PASEBA-1860 file (N, C-alpha, C; in nm, 3 decimals):
! residues 229
1> MQFKTLEL> -0.878/5.591/-5.794/-1.019/5.632/-5.788/-1.107/5.516/-5.834 ~ -1.200/5.475/-5.750/-1.289/5.365/-5.782/-1.429/5.416/-5.813 ~ -1.486/5.365/-5.921/-1.618/5.410/-5.964/-1.723/5.303/-5.933 ~ -1.846/5.350/-5.914/-1.961/5.262/-5.899/-2.053/5.281/-6.019 ~ -2.114/5.172/-6.063/-2.211/5.179/-6.171/-2.349/5.200/-6.111 ~ -2.414/5.307/-6.154/-2.544/5.345/-6.099/-2.653/5.303/-6.195 ~ -2.747/5.221/-6.149/-2.860/5.175/-6.229/-2.972/5.278/-6.214 ~ -2.999/5.354/-6.319/-3.083/5.473/-6.308/-3.230/5.440/-6.280
9> RRLLEFFD> -3.283/5.339/-6.346/-3.424/5.307/-6.324/-3.449/5.258/-6.182 ~ -3.363/5.174/-6.130/-3.381/5.126/-5.994/-3.365/5.238/-5.891 ~ -3.276/5.332/-5.922/-3.259/5.448/-5.834/-3.388/5.529/-5.825 ~ -3.449/5.557/-5.940/-3.576/5.629/-5.940/-3.686/5.549/-5.871 ~ -3.688/5.420/-5.897/-3.787/5.333/-5.834/-3.779/5.343/-5.682 ~ -3.658/5.339/-5.631/-3.641/5.340/-5.485/-3.683/5.473/-5.424 ~ -3.634/5.583/-5.478/-3.655/5.713/-5.413/-3.782/5.786/-5.456 ~ -3.829/5.762/-5.580/-3.948/5.834/-5.627/-4.076/5.753/-5.611
17> EAPSTIKK> -4.066/5.623/-5.627/-4.187/5.540/-5.617/-4.206/5.480/-5.479 ~ -4.097/5.464/-5.403/-4.103/5.406/-5.269/-4.191/5.281/-5.267 ~ -4.152/5.175/-5.339/-4.235/5.053/-5.348/-4.254/4.987/-5.212 ~ -4.359/4.907/-5.204/-4.399/4.847/-5.077/-4.295/4.748/-5.023 ~ -4.207/4.698/-5.109/-4.104/4.604/-5.064/-3.997/4.672/-4.977 ~ -3.995/4.805/-4.978/-3.900/4.879/-4.895/-3.959/4.894/-4.755 ~ -3.885/4.854/-4.656/-3.932/4.860/-4.518/-3.896/4.993/-4.452 ~ -3.966/5.024/-4.345/-3.942/5.148/-4.272/-3.796/5.153/-4.226
25> GDATSLVS> -3.731/5.262/-4.255/-3.592/5.279/-4.214/-3.492/5.246/-4.323 ~ -3.535/5.174/-4.428/-3.443/5.136/-4.535/-3.385/5.259/-4.605 ~ -3.472/5.354/-4.638/-3.427/5.473/-4.711/-3.329/5.554/-4.627 ~ -3.361/5.573/-4.500/-3.272/5.648/-4.411/-3.136/5.581/-4.400 ~ -3.137/5.448/-4.390/-3.012/5.374/-4.378/-2.927/5.386/-4.504 ~ -2.992/5.372/-4.621/-2.917/5.381/-4.746/-2.863/5.522/-4.769 ~ -2.944/5.622/-4.737/-2.899/5.760/-4.753/-2.779/5.789/-4.664 ~ -2.778/5.732/-4.544/-2.665/5.754/-4.454/-2.537/5.693/-4.510
33> VFGEDLAL> -2.550/5.587/-4.592/-2.433/5.521/-4.650/-2.385/5.594/-4.775 ~ -2.479/5.628/-4.866/-2.432/5.683/-4.994/-2.500/5.812/-5.037 ~ -2.583/5.872/-4.953/-2.662/5.988/-4.994/-2.581/6.107/-5.041 ~ -2.480/6.146/-4.964/-2.402/6.264/-5.001/-2.312/6.235/-5.121 ~ -2.253/6.117/-5.125/-2.175/6.077/-5.243/-2.261/6.080/-5.370 ~ -2.383/6.032/-5.358/-2.474/6.029/-5.472/-2.503/6.170/-5.521 ~ -2.534/6.259/-5.429/-2.567/6.397/-5.465/-2.450/6.467/-5.533 ~ -2.333/6.458/-5.473/-2.215/6.525/-5.528/-2.175/6.464/-5.662
41> SLFEHYIK> -2.184/6.333/-5.675/-2.143/6.267/-5.798/-2.239/6.295/-5.913 ~ -2.368/6.303/-5.884/-2.464/6.337/-5.989/-2.446/6.482/-6.034 ~ -2.418/6.571/-5.940/-2.392/6.710/-5.978/-2.263/6.719/-6.060 ~ -2.162/6.643/-6.020/-2.038/6.638/-6.097/-2.065/6.589/-6.240 ~ -2.144/6.484/-6.252/-2.178/6.429/-6.383/-2.248/6.534/-6.468 ~ -2.339/6.609/-6.407/-2.411/6.715/-6.480/-2.314/6.824/-6.526 ~ -2.232/6.874/-6.434/-2.140/6.983/-6.467/-2.047/6.943/-6.581 ~ -1.992/6.823/-6.576/-1.902/6.777/-6.681/-1.975/6.762/-6.814
49> STGSVYRL> -2.105/6.729/-6.809/-2.182/6.715/-6.933/-2.200/6.849/-7.004 ~ -2.184/6.960/-6.931/-2.197/7.093/-6.990/-2.064/7.144/-7.046 ~ -1.958/7.068/-7.025/-1.827/7.109/-7.073/-1.746/7.185/-6.971 ~ -1.800/7.205/-6.851/-1.728/7.275/-6.745/-1.645/7.176/-6.664 ~ -1.557/7.230/-6.582/-1.467/7.149/-6.500/-1.514/7.152/-6.355 ~ -1.530/7.035/-6.298/-1.579/7.019/-6.161/-1.465/6.978/-6.070 ~ -1.462/7.039/-5.950/-1.366/6.995/-5.850/-1.430/7.005/-5.712 ~ -1.432/6.895/-5.641/-1.478/6.896/-5.503/-1.362/6.946/-5.418
57> ISRVCSQK> -1.372/7.066/-5.368/-1.264/7.127/-5.291/-1.255/7.066/-5.152 ~ -1.372/7.057/-5.085/-1.369/7.012/-4.946/-1.506/6.964/-4.903 ~ -1.506/6.865/-4.813/-1.629/6.823/-4.748/-1.649/6.898/-4.617 ~ -1.564/6.997/-4.594/-1.580/7.088/-4.480/-1.617/7.224/-4.535 ~ -1.736/7.273/-4.501/-1.784/7.403/-4.547/-1.843/7.474/-4.426 ~ -1.768/7.566/-4.369/-1.809/7.624/-4.241/-1.778/7.772/-4.236 ~ -1.814/7.832/-4.123/-1.784/7.973/-4.097/-1.648/7.990/-4.030 ~ -1.574/7.881/-4.020/-1.443/7.881/-3.955/-1.452/7.924/-3.809
65> SKKGKRLD> -1.558/7.879/-3.744/-1.576/7.905/-3.601/-1.630/7.779/-3.535 ~ -1.607/7.764/-3.407/-1.646/7.642/-3.337/-1.797/7.625/-3.329 ~ -1.872/7.734/-3.320/-2.017/7.726/-3.300/-2.096/7.762/-3.426 ~ -2.029/7.792/-3.534/-2.100/7.835/-3.653/-2.169/7.721/-3.725 ~ -2.253/7.758/-3.822/-2.322/7.659/-3.905/-2.226/7.593/-4.001 ~ -2.263/7.473/-4.044/-2.183/7.398/-4.142/-2.271/7.350/-4.256 ~ -2.211/7.349/-4.375/-2.276/7.291/-4.492/-2.200/7.164/-4.531 ~ -2.238/7.105/-4.643/-2.185/6.973/-4.678/-2.060/6.975/-4.766
73> AWIEVKDQ> -2.041/7.081/-4.844/-1.926/7.078/-4.936/-1.900/7.214/-4.998 ~ -1.773/7.233/-5.038/-1.733/7.340/-5.129/-1.705/7.276/-5.265 ~ -1.766/7.331/-5.370/-1.747/7.280/-5.505/-1.697/7.393/-5.594 ~ -1.593/7.366/-5.670/-1.541/7.462/-5.767/-1.584/7.421/-5.906 ~ -1.639/7.515/-5.982/-1.679/7.490/-6.121/-1.612/7.594/-6.210 ~ -1.537/7.546/-6.308/-1.470/7.634/-6.403/-1.535/7.619/-6.540 ~ -1.573/7.734/-6.598/-1.616/7.733/-6.737/-1.525/7.827/-6.816 ~ -1.561/7.859/-6.937/-1.474/7.942/-7.021/-1.460/8.084/-6.968
81> NDITYYQT> -1.559/8.129/-6.892/-1.561/8.269/-6.853/-1.534/8.296/-6.705 ~ -1.548/8.195/-6.621/-1.546/8.225/-6.478/-1.512/8.101/-6.396 ~ -1.482/8.126/-6.270/-1.468/8.021/-6.170/-1.568/8.050/-6.059 ~ -1.651/7.953/-6.029/-1.754/7.968/-5.927/-1.728/7.870/-5.814 ~ -1.748/7.919/-5.692/-1.736/7.834/-5.574/-1.873/7.820/-5.510 ~ -1.927/7.699/-5.514/-2.060/7.674/-5.459/-2.048/7.624/-5.315 ~ -2.107/7.701/-5.223/-2.121/7.651/-5.086/-2.250/7.570/-5.084 ~ -2.236/7.442/-5.056/-2.338/7.343/-5.094/-2.400/7.272/-4.975
89> EIKNWSAH> -2.533/7.266/-4.975/-2.608/7.189/-4.876/-2.689/7.082/-4.949 ~ -2.684/6.960/-4.898/-2.750/6.845/-4.960/-2.870/6.802/-4.878 ~ -2.983/6.786/-4.945/-3.105/6.737/-4.882/-3.159/6.620/-4.964 ~ -3.147/6.501/-4.909/-3.190/6.380/-4.981/-3.337/6.345/-4.956 ~ -3.419/6.445/-4.929/-3.562/6.420/-4.907/-3.623/6.362/-5.034 ~ -3.702/6.256/-5.014/-3.762/6.186/-5.128/-3.904/6.143/-5.091 ~ -3.958/6.049/-5.167/-4.094/5.999/-5.138/-4.102/5.933/-5.001 ~ -3.988/5.893/-4.945/-3.986/5.827/-4.814/-3.996/5.926/-4.699
97> AIGGKKIS> -3.967/6.053/-4.724/-3.960/6.151/-4.617/-4.099/6.188/-4.566 ~ -4.105/6.240/-4.444/-4.231/6.293/-4.392/-4.275/6.408/-4.482 ~ -4.395/6.400/-4.535/-4.443/6.501/-4.627/-4.399/6.479/-4.771 ~ -4.326/6.369/-4.795/-4.280/6.338/-4.930/-4.395/6.290/-5.017 ~ -4.372/6.290/-5.147/-4.478/6.249/-5.240/-4.421/6.156/-5.346 ~ -4.491/6.045/-5.368/-4.449/5.948/-5.469/-4.479/6.002/-5.609 ~ -4.392/5.964/-5.703/-4.416/5.996/-5.844/-4.365/5.878/-5.927 ~ -4.447/5.828/-6.017/-4.413/5.710/-6.095/-4.296/5.736/-6.189
105> INAKEEEL> -4.217/5.633/-6.211/-4.111/5.641/-6.312/-4.171/5.675/-6.448 ~ -4.289/5.622/-6.474/-4.353/5.639/-6.605/-4.454/5.754/-6.609 ~ -4.445/5.846/-6.514/-4.538/5.960/-6.511/-4.525/6.043/-6.638 ~ -4.640/6.091/-6.688/-4.641/6.176/-6.806/-4.596/6.318/-6.768 ~ -4.560/6.396/-6.869/-4.505/6.528/-6.844/-4.602/6.619/-6.769 ~ -4.731/6.609/-6.797/-4.829/6.692/-6.727/-4.827/6.665/-6.577 ~ -4.820/6.536/-6.541/-4.814/6.499/-6.400/-4.681/6.541/-6.339 ~ -4.574/6.524/-6.412/-4.442/6.564/-6.362/-4.434/6.714/-6.340
113> KKHRIERF> -4.491/6.792/-6.430/-4.490/6.938/-6.415/-4.561/6.979/-6.287 ~ -4.677/6.920/-6.262/-4.751/6.949/-6.140/-4.670/6.909/-6.017 ~ -4.605/6.794/-6.025/-4.524/6.744/-5.914/-4.407/6.839/-5.886 ~ -4.339/6.885/-5.990/-4.225/6.974/-5.972/-4.266/7.105/-5.904 ~ -4.378/7.160/-5.945/-4.427/7.284/-5.884/-4.463/7.260/-5.737 ~ -4.530/7.149/-5.711/-4.572/7.117/-5.574/-4.452/7.099/-5.482 ~ -4.349/7.028/-5.530/-4.231/7.006/-5.446/-4.152/7.135/-5.427 ~ -4.152/7.221/-5.529/-4.087/7.351/-5.512/-4.159/7.432/-5.405
121> EDNFSLGN> -4.291/7.434/-5.413/-4.369/7.512/-5.316/-4.365/7.451/-5.177 ~ -4.330/7.324/-5.167/-4.311/7.261/-5.037/-4.184/7.313/-4.969 ~ -4.089/7.359/-5.050/-3.961/7.405/-4.997/-3.943/7.556/-4.998 ~ -4.022/7.627/-5.081/-4.006/7.772/-5.094/-4.142/7.841/-5.086 ~ -4.144/7.958/-5.023/-4.265/8.038/-5.014/-4.256/8.155/-5.112 ~ -4.350/8.248/-5.105/-4.349/8.364/-5.194/-4.219/8.441/-5.178 ~ -4.169/8.491/-5.290/-4.042/8.560/-5.286/-3.923/8.467/-5.281 ~ -3.949/8.339/-5.307/-3.844/8.236/-5.307/-3.773/8.224/-5.171
129> KIKKEGSK> -3.849/8.248/-5.065/-3.792/8.232/-4.932/-3.789/8.084/-4.894 ~ -3.678/8.041/-4.838/-3.664/7.901/-4.798/-3.751/7.874/-4.675 ~ -3.831/7.768/-4.684/-3.923/7.736/-4.575/-3.859/7.656/-4.462 ~ -3.778/7.559/-4.498/-3.734/7.460/-4.400/-3.603/7.501/-4.334 ~ -3.601/7.487/-4.202/-3.486/7.531/-4.125/-3.356/7.464/-4.170 ~ -3.364/7.337/-4.204/-3.244/7.265/-4.243/-3.180/7.315/-4.370 ~ -3.257/7.389/-4.451/-3.205/7.442/-4.578/-3.162/7.588/-4.568 ~ -3.215/7.661/-4.472/-3.190/7.805/-4.464/-3.043/7.840/-4.445
137> KVLIEMKL> -2.969/7.752/-4.381/-2.829/7.783/-4.352/-2.743/7.795/-4.477 ~ -2.794/7.749/-4.593/-2.716/7.761/-4.716/-2.690/7.907/-4.751 ~ -2.770/7.999/-4.696/-2.756/8.141/-4.725/-2.664/8.214/-4.627 ~ -2.608/8.141/-4.533/-2.507/8.199/-4.444/-2.373/8.193/-4.518 ~ -2.306/8.306/-4.533/-2.180/8.305/-4.607/-2.075/8.223/-4.533 ~ -2.019/8.127/-4.603/-1.917/8.040/-4.547/-1.778/8.088/-4.587 ~ -1.679/8.042/-4.513/-1.540/8.080/-4.538/-1.469/7.966/-4.611 ~ -1.402/8.004/-4.719/-1.331/7.905/-4.798/-1.188/7.891/-4.748
145> SENAGRDS> -1.131/7.774/-4.768/-0.995/7.751/-4.722/-0.896/7.842/-4.795 ~ -0.785/7.870/-4.732/-0.688/7.968/-4.783/-0.633/7.933/-4.920 ~ -0.625/7.803/-4.952/-0.560/7.766/-5.078/-0.646/7.795/-5.201 ~ -0.768/7.845/-5.181/-0.854/7.878/-5.294/-0.848/8.026/-5.329 ~ -0.759/8.102/-5.266/-0.749/8.244/-5.295/-0.807/8.329/-5.185 ~ -0.804/8.459/-5.204/-0.855/8.552/-5.103/-1.006/8.538/-5.092 ~ -1.054/8.510/-4.975/-1.194/8.473/-4.955/-1.291/8.581/-5.000 ~ -1.256/8.706/-4.978/-1.348/8.815/-5.008/-1.358/8.845/-5.158
153> EINKKPLL> -1.266/8.790/-5.235/-1.261/8.823/-5.378/-1.316/8.713/-5.468 ~ -1.348/8.598/-5.414/-1.391/8.488/-5.499/-1.542/8.492/-5.523 ~ -1.585/8.424/-5.627/-1.725/8.423/-5.669/-1.798/8.309/-5.599 ~ -1.858/8.339/-5.485/-1.932/8.239/-5.408/-2.079/8.240/-5.447 ~ -2.137/8.119/-5.451/-2.280/8.107/-5.476/-2.338/7.995/-5.388 ~ -2.459/8.016/-5.336/-2.522/7.911/-5.255/-2.592/7.808/-5.343 ~ -2.574/7.681/-5.309/-2.633/7.571/-5.387/-2.702/7.473/-5.294 ~ -2.828/7.446/-5.325/-2.904/7.341/-5.258/-2.919/7.224/-5.355
161> IFWDAMHP> -2.875/7.107/-5.313/-2.895/6.986/-5.392/-3.005/6.903/-5.325 ~ -3.115/6.883/-5.397/-3.228/6.804/-5.348/-3.235/6.673/-5.426 ~ -3.296/6.571/-5.362/-3.337/6.455/-5.442/-3.460/6.491/-5.522 ~ -3.561/6.547/-5.459/-3.691/6.571/-5.521/-3.680/6.646/-5.653 ~ -3.765/6.608/-5.748/-3.783/6.686/-5.870/-3.860/6.812/-5.834 ~ -3.807/6.929/-5.874/-3.877/7.054/-5.842/-3.836/7.163/-5.939 ~ -3.927/7.258/-5.958/-3.899/7.377/-6.039/-4.015/7.475/-6.016 ~ -3.987/7.605/-6.006/-4.095/7.701/-5.976/-4.206/7.705/-6.080
169> SGKPDSFF> -4.174/7.678/-6.206/-4.277/7.677/-6.309/-4.299/7.539/-6.368 ~ -4.241/7.437/-6.305/-4.265/7.299/-6.347/-4.178/7.249/-6.459 ~ -4.077/7.325/-6.499/-3.989/7.281/-6.607/-3.906/7.161/-6.565 ~ -3.858/7.082/-6.661/-3.777/6.963/-6.628/-3.631/6.996/-6.599 ~ -3.594/7.124/-6.597/-3.456/7.164/-6.575/-3.405/7.108/-6.442 ~ -3.293/7.040/-6.445/-3.239/6.984/-6.321/-3.151/7.083/-6.246 ~ -3.100/7.186/-6.313/-3.016/7.286/-6.249/-3.068/7.424/-6.288 ~ -3.103/7.504/-6.189/-3.160/7.636/-6.217/-3.131/7.729/-6.099
177> SIDIKHEK> -3.155/7.858/-6.122/-3.138/7.957/-6.016/-3.268/8.031/-5.993 ~ -3.284/8.082/-5.873/-3.400/8.165/-5.839/-3.349/8.294/-5.776 ~ -3.419/8.404/-5.804/-3.383/8.533/-5.746/-3.423/8.537/-5.599 ~ -3.334/8.590/-5.516/-3.362/8.601/-5.373/-3.322/8.739/-5.324 ~ -3.379/8.779/-5.211/-3.341/8.903/-5.145/-3.253/8.868/-5.026 ~ -3.126/8.906/-5.036/-3.029/8.867/-4.934/-2.915/8.967/-4.937 ~ -2.855/8.993/-4.821/-2.749/9.093/-4.814/-2.622/9.053/-4.890 ~ -2.601/8.923/-4.910/-2.481/8.875/-4.977/-2.509/8.817/-5.115
185> FSKLYVFS> -2.617/8.741/-5.128/-2.644/8.668/-5.252/-2.770/8.722/-5.321 ~ -2.764/8.732/-5.453/-2.881/8.774/-5.531/-2.956/8.656/-5.590 ~ -2.888/8.541/-5.596/-2.950/8.420/-5.651/-2.915/8.299/-5.565 ~ -3.008/8.205/-5.565/-2.986/8.075/-5.502/-2.994/7.970/-5.613 ~ -2.900/7.877/-5.611/-2.894/7.774/-5.714/-2.948/7.642/-5.659 ~ -3.021/7.571/-5.744/-3.087/7.446/-5.705/-3.055/7.338/-5.808 ~ -3.017/7.221/-5.757/-2.996/7.104/-5.843/-3.086/6.992/-5.794 ~ -3.163/6.934/-5.887/-3.253/6.824/-5.854/-3.197/6.693/-5.909
193> MSSYVRDL> -3.166/6.601/-5.819/-3.115/6.471/-5.861/-3.219/6.393/-5.939 ~ -3.342/6.392/-5.891/-3.448/6.316/-5.958/-3.468/6.365/-6.101 ~ -3.473/6.497/-6.120/-3.492/6.551/-6.255/-3.375/6.514/-6.345 ~ -3.255/6.515/-6.290/-3.138/6.482/-6.372/-3.136/6.335/-6.410 ~ -3.170/6.249/-6.316/-3.172/6.105/-6.346/-3.279/6.075/-6.451 ~ -3.394/6.141/-6.442/-3.498/6.121/-6.543/-3.450/6.168/-6.681 ~ -3.377/6.278/-6.683/-3.324/6.328/-6.809/-3.226/6.227/-6.870 ~ -3.138/6.174/-6.786/-3.043/6.074/-6.835/-3.113/5.950/-6.887
201> LFAKNLKE> -3.215/5.907/-6.814/-3.284/5.782/-6.846/-3.372/5.794/-6.970 ~ -3.448/5.902/-6.978/-3.549/5.912/-7.082/-3.508/6.002/-7.200 ~ -3.438/6.111/-7.173/-3.396/6.199/-7.283/-3.264/6.154/-7.344 ~ -3.172/6.109/-7.260/-3.041/6.066/-7.310/-3.036/5.915/-7.336 ~ -3.142/5.842/-7.296/-3.151/5.697/-7.318/-3.036/5.619/-7.256 ~ -2.994/5.662/-7.137/-2.890/5.592/-7.063/-2.954/5.504/-6.956 ~ -2.909/5.381/-6.947/-2.961/5.291/-6.844/-2.878/5.298/-6.717 ~ -2.749/5.331/-6.732/-2.660/5.337/-6.617/-2.548/5.435/-6.644
209> IEINMPDV> -2.486/5.484/-6.537/-2.370/5.571/-6.548/-2.269/5.530/-6.442 ~ -2.144/5.567/-6.463/-2.041/5.543/-6.364/-2.014/5.672/-6.287 ~ -2.011/5.663/-6.155/-1.985/5.780/-6.073/-1.885/5.745/-5.964 ~ -1.814/5.846/-5.918/-1.716/5.829/-5.813/-1.783/5.841/-5.677 ~ -1.770/5.739/-5.592/-1.834/5.739/-5.460/-1.733/5.693/-5.355 ~ -1.638/5.779/-5.318/-1.531/5.739/-5.227/-1.579/5.697/-5.088 ~ -1.678/5.767/-5.034/-1.728/5.731/-4.902/-1.794/5.593/-4.905 ~ -1.868/5.566/-5.012/-1.935/5.436/-5.026/-1.832/5.324/-5.032
217> NRRVEWMK> -1.727/5.343/-5.112/-1.624/5.240/-5.124/-1.565/5.206/-4.988 ~ -1.535/5.308/-4.911/-1.474/5.285/-4.780/-1.572/5.213/-4.686 ~ -1.696/5.255/-4.687/-1.795/5.196/-4.597/-1.827/5.052/-4.636 ~ -1.836/5.026/-4.765/-1.865/4.891/-4.810/-1.750/4.797/-4.774 ~ -1.628/4.844/-4.787/-1.513/4.762/-4.750/-1.517/4.725/-4.602 ~ -1.554/4.820/-4.519/-1.567/4.790/-4.376/-1.679/4.690/-4.350 ~ -1.790/4.703/-4.422/-1.899/4.607/-4.407/-1.854/4.467/-4.445 ~ -1.775/4.458/-4.553/-1.725/4.327/-4.595/-1.632/4.268/-4.491
225> NILLS> -1.552/4.353/-4.426/-1.460/4.306/-4.323/-1.534/4.258/-4.197 ~ -1.648/4.320/-4.170/-1.721/4.288/-4.048/-1.821/4.174/-4.071 ~ -1.894/4.181/-4.185/-1.994/4.079/-4.216/-1.930/3.977/-4.312 ~ -1.885/3.868/-4.259/-1.809/3.772/-4.338/-1.897/3.678/-4.420 ~ -2.024/3.671/-4.388/-2.113/3.584/-4.467/-2.254/3.636/-4.462
END
């Protein structure tokens, strides 16, 4: 297992501030290389920080049908009381996205609170209904692989991982749930990468962390093989 060292301030600078030195298409290109690895690894880092056990079960999360919807991952989280299986969809929307909003690394809490509420309301309407089509599929019940136990008996929960900092009441919480009306799920879980990175940087006083990024390692090795100089 190979780890990458993540520089937290530069990460926030790139995705939250979108400085002028970044050219059109840079963010999309970088997200295609490491976006999903980044999301899963930051969530893993968060889960382990709470004392729970994280396991990425599969990068295939589907309805087990040829035409059904697909999500990005199945994640297993074990704590002292339960085992939860998160059917997970990743959205790396940031300040670079259409409709995205910049927020300074050094923004004060009052500004951050307003920003979190605004970004939440950009993605959810009254009653915590998901607005954007690309996110709605997280509420379609997915089928877990046979080796995780009987599918109908396991504790499944829907999880949306966003880059954007967001919260319905503006709190800095990076992982939270919202009540929803749905035939299968009573709650939807949300993890904000931006909020978590800010917590690590400013509350925990960490400048960098090590995370596992297997897809990035493979892609970078291919780039090195192709681009010799």
